[in-house]
C-alpha positions in Angstrom: 41.8 22.7 -259.4 38.2 21.4 -260.2 39.4 18.4 -261.7 41.2 17.1 -258.4 39.6 13.9 -257.4 40.2 14.7 -253.5 37.4 17.1 -253.6 34.9 14.5 -254.9 33.5 13.1 -251.8 30.8 10.6 -252.3 27.3 11.6 -251.2 26.0 9.6 -248.3 22.6 10.8 -249.1 22.4 10.4 -252.9 24.3 7.5 -254.3 26.2 8.4 -257.4 26.4 12.1 -256.5 29.5 13.9 -255.3 30.4 17.0 -253.4 30.4 20.0 -255.6 31.8 23.5 -255.7 31.4 26.8 -257.2 33.8 29.8 -257.6 34.1 33.3 -259.0 37.3 35.2 -259.5 37.2 38.8 -260.5 39.3 42.1 -261.0 37.5 44.3 -258.2 38.9 47.3 -259.9 37.0 46.8 -263.1 34.3 44.3 -262.4 35.6 42.0 -265.0 34.9 38.2 -264.2 38.3 36.7 -264.8 37.3 33.1 -264.1 34.4 30.8 -263.0 34.1 27.3 -261.6 30.7 25.8 -262.5 31.3 22.5 -260.7 34.0 19.6 -259.9 35.1 17.0 -262.1 35.0 16.5 -265.8 32.5 18.6 -267.8 29.9 16.5 -269.3 27.4 19.0 -270.6 27.9 22.2 -272.6 25.3 24.3 -270.8 25.1 22.5 -267.5 24.2 24.1 -264.3 26.9 26.7 -263.3 27.3 26.6 -259.5 29.6 29.7 -259.6 27.0 32.0 -260.9 23.6 30.2 -260.0 24.1 28.1 -256.9 22.1 30.0 -254.1 23.4 28.7 -250.6 23.5 29.9 -247.2 26.5 32.0 -246.5 27.2 31.4 -242.8 30.0 33.4 -241.2 31.2 34.8 -244.6 28.2 37.3 -244.2 29.7 38.9 -241.0 31.9 41.5 -242.5 29.2 42.5 -244.9 26.3 42.6 -242.5 28.1 43.7 -239.5 31.6 45.0 -239.7 31.3 47.2 -242.9 27.9 48.9 -242.0 28.8 49.2 -238.3 32.3 51.1 -239.0 31.1 53.1 -242.1 28.2 54.5 -240.0 30.4 55.0 -237.0 28.5 53.0 -234.6 31.2 50.8 -234.1 34.9 50.6 -234.6 37.4 47.7 -235.2 38.2 48.0 -231.2 34.7 48.0 -230.2 34.4 45.0 -227.6 31.6 42.6 -227.1 31.2 40.0 -224.6 31.3 36.6 -226.1 29.2 34.7 -223.7 25.8 32.9 -223.8 23.4 35.3 -225.5 19.8 34.7 -226.9 20.5 30.9 -227.3 23.3 31.5 -230.0 26.3 29.4 -230.0 29.7 29.3 -231.3 31.3 26.7 -233.3 34.1 26.6 -230.6 33.5 28.0 -227.0 32.6 31.4 -225.6 35.8 33.5 -225.4 34.8 36.4 -223.4 35.8 40.1 -224.0 36.5 40.5 -227.8 37.1 43.5 -230.1 35.5 43.2 -233.4 38.9 42.5 -235.0 39.4 39.5 -232.7 36.0 38.3 -232.9 36.3 38.1 -236.8 39.7 36.4 -236.2 38.1 33.3 -234.8 34.7 33.7 -236.3 32.8 34.3 -233.0 29.1 34.4 -233.4 27.9 36.6 -230.0 29.9 39.8 -230.8 28.2 39.8 -234.4 24.7 39.3 -232.9 25.4 42.2 -230.5 27.0 44.3 -233.2 23.9 44.0 -235.4 21.7 45.1 -232.8 23.7 48.0 -232.2 23.5 48.8 -235.8 19.8 47.9 -236.2 19.0 44.9 -238.5 17.0 47.0 -240.9 20.0 49.4 -241.5 22.2 46.3 -242.0 19.9 44.8 -244.4 19.9 48.0 -246.3 23.5 47.9 -246.5 23.8 44.4 -247.8 21.2 45.2 -250.5 23.8 48.0 -251.8 26.2 45.1 -252.4 24.1 43.6 -255.2 22.4 40.4 -253.4 19.3 39.5 -255.4 17.9 36.7 -253.0 17.2 38.6 -249.9 13.9 38.5 -248.2 13.0 42.0 -246.7 11.0 40.4 -243.9 12.8 37.2 -243.0 16.4 38.6 -243.4 15.4 41.8 -241.2 16.6 40.0 -238.1 19.9 39.3 -236.1 20.2 35.9 -238.0 21.5 38.2 -240.9 24.6 38.9 -238.8 25.5 34.9 -239.0 24.4 34.5 -242.6 21.3 32.8 -241.7 19.2 34.0 -244.8 15.9 32.7 -246.1 17.6 31.9 -249.6 21.3 32.7 -249.6 23.9 33.9 -252.1 25.8 33.0 -255.1 29.5 32.8 -255.2 29.3 35.5 -257.9 27.3 37.8 -255.5 29.8 37.1 -252.5 32.8 37.9 -254.8 31.1 41.0 -256.0 30.3 42.1 -252.4 33.7 41.4 -251.1 35.1 43.3 -254.3 33.5 46.4 -253.1 35.5 46.3 -249.7 38.6 45.6 -251.9 37.8 48.4 -254.3 38.0 51.1 -251.5 34.1 50.9 -250.9 32.9 51.1 -254.7 30.8 48.5 -255.8 31.1 47.6 -259.6 28.4 45.2 -261.1 30.4 42.1 -262.4 30.6 41.5 -266.2 31.6 38.6 -268.3 32.5 40.7 -271.4 33.8 44.1 -272.2 32.0 44.4 -275.8 30.4 42.4 -278.5 31.5 43.2 -282.0 30.3 42.1 -285.4 32.3 40.9 -288.4 33.4 44.1 -289.4 34.5 44.9 -285.8 31.6 47.2 -284.9 30.5 47.3 -281.4 27.0 45.7 -281.2 26.8 45.3 -277.5 28.3 46.7 -274.5 27.8 45.8 -270.7 26.1 48.4 -268.6 28.0 48.1 -265.3 26.2 49.7 -262.4 28.7 51.4 -260.1 28.1 53.0 -256.8 30.0 53.9 -253.4 28.6 51.9 -250.7 31.0 52.9 -248.0 33.9 55.6 -247.4 37.5 54.7 -248.4 38.4 55.0 -244.7 35.9 52.4 -243.7 36.6 50.2 -246.5 40.4 50.2 -245.8 39.7 49.4 -241.9 37.5 46.6 -242.9 40.3 45.2 -245.2 42.7 45.3 -242.3 40.3 43.6 -240.1 40.0 40.8 -242.5 43.7 40.2 -242.7 43.5 39.0 -239.0 42.1 35.5 -239.9 44.8 35.1 -242.2 47.4 36.1 -239.7 46.3 34.2 -236.8 42.8 33.0 -237.3 40.6 30.7 -239.3 42.2 31.2 -242.6 45.9 30.9 -242.0 46.2 28.5 -244.8 44.9 31.2 -247.3 47.9 33.7 -247.4 49.1 34.7 -250.7 53.1 35.1 -250.6 54.0 38.8 -251.2 50.4 40.1 -250.9 48.3 41.4 -248.3 45.7 38.8 -247.9 42.0 39.3 -246.3 39.8 36.4 -246.2 36.9 35.0 -244.2 35.4 31.6 -243.9 31.8 30.5 -243.7 30.2 27.4 -242.3 26.5 26.8 -242.1 24.4 24.7 -239.6 25.3 20.9 -239.6 28.3 21.7 -241.9 26.3 21.7 -244.9 28.2 24.5 -246.7 31.9 25.7 -246.6 32.8 29.1 -247.9 36.0 31.1 -248.4 35.6 34.7 -249.4 38.6 37.1 -249.6 40.7 39.5 -251.8 44.3 40.8 -252.4 45.1 44.3 -253.8 44.7 42.7 -257.2 41.9 40.2 -257.2 38.7 39.1 -255.4 37.3 35.4 -255.1 34.6 33.7 -253.6 34.3 29.8 -253.2 31.6 27.6 -252.1 31.9 23.7 -251.5 29.1 21.4 -250.4 26.5 19.1 -252.0 23.7 20.3 -254.4 21.2 18.5 -252.1 22.4 19.9 -248.7 24.2 17.3 -246.5 27.1 17.4 -244.0 30.5 18.0 -245.2 33.0 16.0 -243.2 36.5 14.5 -243.1 38.3 17.5 -243.9 41.2 19.1 -241.4 41.3 22.1 -243.8 38.3 23.6 -245.4 37.9 22.3 -249.1 36.5 25.7 -250.0 39.7 27.2 -248.6 42.0 24.8 -250.4 40.3 25.6 -253.6 40.4 29.3 -253.0 44.0 29.3 -252.1 45.3 27.3 -255.0 43.4 29.2 -257.6 44.3 32.6 -256.1 48.1 31.7 -255.7 48.2 30.6 -259.5 46.3 33.9 -260.5 49.0 36.0 -258.5 52.1 34.1 -260.0 54.4 36.8 -261.5 52.8 39.8 -260.2 54.7 42.4 -258.2 54.1 42.2 -254.2 51.5 44.5 -252.9 50.0 45.6 -249.7 46.9 47.3 -248.6 49.0 49.9 -246.5 50.4 51.1 -250.0 46.8 52.6 -250.7 45.8 53.6 -247.1 43.6 56.7 -247.3 44.3 60.0 -245.5 41.4 59.7 -243.1 42.7 56.6 -241.4 44.8 56.9 -238.0 46.1 54.3 -235.7 46.1 54.2 -231.9 47.2 51.7 -229.1 44.2 50.4 -227.4 43.5 47.5 -224.7 41.9 44.5 -226.6 39.8 43.8 -223.5 38.0 47.0 -223.1 38.7 48.8 -226.8 40.0 51.8 -224.8 43.0 53.7 -224.2 45.3 51.4 -222.1 45.9 52.0 -218.4 49.1 50.9 -216.6 47.8 47.6 -215.8 46.7 46.4 -219.4 50.4 45.3 -220.1 50.5 43.4 -217.0 47.6 41.0 -217.6 48.6 37.2 -216.6 48.1 36.5 -220.3 50.6 39.0 -221.4 50.6 42.3 -222.9 46.8 43.1 -223.9 47.5 46.2 -225.9 47.8 46.4 -229.7 47.6 49.1 -232.5 44.2 49.5 -234.1 43.1 51.4 -237.3 40.3 54.0 -236.9 38.6 56.4 -239.1 39.8 60.0 -238.0 37.7 61.2 -235.1 36.7 57.8 -233.7 39.7 56.9 -231.7 38.5 56.1 -228.2 39.3 58.7 -225.7 38.3 56.9 -222.4 40.8 54.9 -220.4 40.6 51.2 -219.7 38.5 50.3 -216.6 38.6 46.7 -217.3 42.1 45.9 -215.9 42.6 46.6 -212.2 45.6 45.9 -209.9 45.0 44.8 -206.2 47.0 43.5 -203.4 46.2 39.8 -202.4 47.0 38.4 -198.9 48.9 35.3 -199.6 47.8 33.6 -196.6 44.0 33.9 -196.6 43.8 34.8 -200.5 41.5 37.7 -199.7 42.0 41.5 -200.4 45.1 42.6 -198.4 44.5 45.1 -195.7 47.1 47.4 -194.1 48.2 44.6 -191.5 48.8 41.9 -193.9 52.5 41.5 -194.3 52.8 38.6 -196.7 51.0 39.9 -199.8 51.5 40.3 -203.6 50.0 42.5 -206.4 47.8 40.9 -209.1 46.1 42.1 -212.2 42.6 41.0 -213.0 39.7 42.0 -215.5 36.4 43.3 -214.4 33.2 43.6 -216.2 30.3 46.0 -215.3 27.4 44.6 -213.5 29.2 41.0 -213.2 27.4 40.2 -210.0 23.9 40.5 -211.5 24.8 39.3 -215.0 26.8 36.1 -214.3 27.0 34.9 -218.1 30.7 35.6 -218.2 31.2 32.6 -216.0 30.9 30.4 -219.3 33.5 32.3 -220.8 37.1 31.3 -221.4 38.5 34.6 -219.7 36.4 34.0 -216.5 39.7 32.7 -215.0 41.1 36.1 -215.0 38.2 38.1 -213.4 38.3 39.8 -210.2 36.0 37.6 -208.1 37.6 38.4 -204.6 35.4 40.7 -203.0 36.1 40.4 -199.2 39.0 42.0 -197.3 41.4 39.8 -195.3 39.8 39.7 -191.6 42.6 37.5 -190.2 45.2 40.3 -190.0 43.4 43.0 -187.9 46.3 44.7 -186.0 49.8 46.1 -186.7 52.0 43.0 -187.1 54.3 42.1 -184.3 57.8 43.0 -185.5 59.5 43.2 -181.9 62.0 40.4 -181.8 62.1 38.3 -178.3 64.7 39.0 -175.7 67.4 36.7 -174.7 69.4 37.0 -171.4 72.3 34.9 -170.7 72.7 33.3 -167.2 76.2 34.3 -166.2 78.8 36.2 -168.2 78.8 36.4 -172.0 82.6 35.4 -172.0 83.8 32.7 -169.6 87.4 31.3 -169.3 88.3 28.0 -168.0 91.3 25.7 -168.0 92.1 22.5 -170.0 90.1 19.5 -168.4 88.4 21.9 -166.2 84.6 20.8 -166.0 82.3 23.2 -167.7 78.4 23.4 -167.6 76.5 25.7 -169.8 74.8 28.2 -167.6 71.9 28.4 -170.2 69.7 31.7 -170.9 66.2 32.7 -170.5 64.0 34.6 -173.3 60.9 36.7 -173.1 58.8 38.3 -175.9 56.4 41.2 -175.7 53.5 39.2 -176.9 54.4 35.6 -176.1 55.9 36.0 -172.7 58.4 33.5 -171.4 60.0 31.7 -174.5 62.8 30.0 -172.4 61.7 26.6 -173.1 61.8 27.2 -177.0 65.6 28.4 -176.9 67.6 26.3 -179.4 71.3 26.1 -178.4 74.0 25.1 -180.8 77.7 24.8 -180.4 80.1 22.8 -178.1 82.9 23.3 -175.9 85.8 20.8 -176.0 87.3 21.2 -172.6 90.3 18.9 -173.5 91.7 21.3 -176.1 92.7 24.8 -175.6 90.7 27.3 -177.7 88.0 29.8 -178.2 84.4 28.3 -178.5 81.0 29.9 -179.3 77.7 28.8 -177.8 74.6 30.4 -179.6 71.1 30.8 -178.3 68.4 31.3 -180.7 64.5 31.7 -180.1 61.7 32.6 -182.4 58.3 34.1 -181.4 54.9 33.2 -183.0 55.2 36.1 -185.5 58.5 34.6 -186.7 60.7 37.3 -185.1 63.9 35.7 -184.4 66.4 36.5 -181.7 70.1 35.3 -181.3 72.8 35.8 -178.7 76.3 34.2 -178.4 78.4 33.2 -175.4 82.1 32.9 -175.7 84.1 30.3 -173.8 87.8 30.3 -173.7 89.7 27.2 -172.7 93.3 27.8 -171.7 96.2 25.4 -171.1 97.6 25.0 -167.6 101.3 26.2 -167.9 104.2 26.3 -165.3 106.1 29.7 -164.7 109.9 29.1 -164.8 112.0 30.6 -161.8 114.8 32.9 -162.2 118.3 31.3 -161.4 120.0 32.4 -158.0 123.1 34.8 -158.6 126.2 33.2 -156.9 127.7 35.2 -153.7 130.9 37.5 -154.4 134.1 35.3 -153.4 136.1 36.6 -150.4 139.9 37.2 -150.7 141.7 34.4 -148.7 143.8 35.5 -145.7 147.4 35.3 -146.4 149.7 34.2 -143.5 151.7 36.8 -141.6 155.3 37.0 -142.4 156.4 36.8 -139.0 154.5 33.8 -138.5 156.1 32.1 -141.5 159.5 33.0 -140.2 158.6 31.8 -136.9 157.6 28.5 -138.5 161.0 28.2 -139.9 160.2 28.1 -143.7 158.8 25.6 -146.0 159.6 22.0 -145.3 160.7 22.7 -141.9 157.4 22.2 -140.1 155.3 19.1 -139.8 152.6 17.7 -142.1 149.5 19.0 -140.1 151.0 22.4 -139.8 151.2 22.4 -143.7 147.5 21.2 -144.4 146.0 24.0 -142.1 148.0 26.7 -143.9 147.1 25.5 -147.5 145.1 28.1 -149.6 142.5 27.0 -152.2 142.1 29.5 -154.9 138.6 29.8 -156.3 138.3 30.9 -159.8 135.3 32.9 -159.6 134.8 32.6 -163.4 133.9 29.1 -163.1 130.9 29.8 -160.4 
């Protein structure tokens, strides 16, 4: 990896010089150094300067887990869920922006500075420095480094990759520091041991504390500044480090098998630029992936000690969630965190609150507001006097509405207007008969006469028989609406048929008297007139 030309950026400060790197890979269970990178490029000297063991450089953020997270958790002063407000503080800055309320885990995830400064203040700089000393650092200044700058790796001198690897190795080795060694023994020609290393071993933190720090350091690899450094099949913990003006780049981390620390920069400090991915991270990842080839998959959880428990917490308060934490506009703000037994928070979240907002005035709704909605916000103690939170990213989720709605001051008007039809609600007319809508009047308990605001819909076609509807609608100032309908029936003009007259009963015709016939002398004996007068017409009643 050290021979790759892509790492040999030319110095802008010293012509002929290039960027350099130093790296140490060790087995944290034994302290055995498995490999050292003393520099980049072709080796030109036999006993040249070894940057892996001897280059002392500022450590930047890679010191945060060692100076803040580990001692704070081990001493019970902080937990992985302790929340600090990432806002402007003591003139310190972040490499990105102020994020607001952050747990220790999530502050490490994106390498925020302010929570680490506040964390070391809670621990005490003297106690933090004492802890760092137990990790084998040999270039510390008791006076200069006893300050909040220790939390950010702002040391008077700095550290070597070997020291950083050994320190991170203590976390990986369940809280036990083992002095690194480059050999196991020296024997003479006869196989007699003439020299053996004396490795100092000491417990610097509890197994439970070390395990929690391991889990916290997986966060940058999962979703933070070290996502490119994952080792497939292995739990991977890692932390980046960058110093002022980008002079130095670090990547320190470990798996259940090995620990490694890599520095990249210039011997004579100058800005490292032009890299989208940290060159220190790339070297670390490629070497570690190669070292793990063929090894059985392994996770930190497989060696989780008995003294570690889990609990669900709110990431904005670090407390037990309330019913609103899952309803934050950013999504569910709860997650499961690791704790040393006995340090699980018992207080319920007071950060998330739910309020009703009047949609018309955008103020806190009162009992008379009808158009309102529930919203969840975050809050901070003393937010009115300490306004530094306004510079944070999460300021947009703060409850800044303090005043109650003053527009709605009485019970809302819910009574509908009353519409009264002029004339009957049902009218019947004949086809082609003239029709004029009688109209209607409307009154309201608040607005008075609303007759002029009545909207009439519907038509009556007097040329066609049928049933028609006319609708009258009116709305008052409170949006209460009333509707009344009139029915108009148009009927066709029809003629009623008359019953036929029954015929009169026919009368029997009078027959001539026999005496009269004999007197006349029989048929053919009288004259024509007498015959016509006595002719009988028979009426067939069935034909009438």
